[in-house]
C-alpha positions, 0 to 999 in steps of 0.5 A: 510648141503650145503655150496653152492658149487657143490659137486660130489660123488667119483664115478661120475668123475671116468667114466670121468677119465677112458674115458679120460685116455683111449682116451689119451692112444689110441692117444699115441698108434696110434702115438707110434705104429710105434715103435711097442711095445709102440703101443701094450702096450699103446693100451692094457691099452687104451682098458682097461680104455676105456671099464671101461669108457664105463661101468660107469653110466655117459653117456656123457663120453661114446663118449669119451670112444668110441673114446679112444676104437677105437684109442686103437684098431687101435694102437694095430693092427698097433703096432702088424703089425710093431712088427711082421715086425721087428721080421721077419726082425730081424730073417731074418738078415736084421735089419736096411737094410730094412729101408735104402733100403726103402728110409727112410735113404735117408733123412739123406744124 
C-alpha cells in the first residue's frame, strides 16, 4: 500500500553513501598528505569506499566515486612520498633542520 511518499530500498542509497564517503576521504587524504600518515590512512580508506561506490548499480554515483578514487590515489601517493621523506630525514638525523633550512620557518621570525 502506497502512502504517497517516495520510498527507497536500503541498497539504492548505499552506492551514493560509499561514493560520497570515498570523495570526502579522498579530499582529506590530499589535504592531509603533507602530514604523511594521514594521507596514507585516509587515501587507503577512500580508495576502498570509492571502489565500493563504483561497483554498486546506481549509475549517477559512479562519477562521484571516480573523483573520490582519483583524489584518494593522489593523496596516497603524496602521503607515501612525504612519509618516506620524513623517515629518511629522521634516520639521517636531520629532523626539523631540513624544514628550517628549506625556508619554512622563515615565516615565524
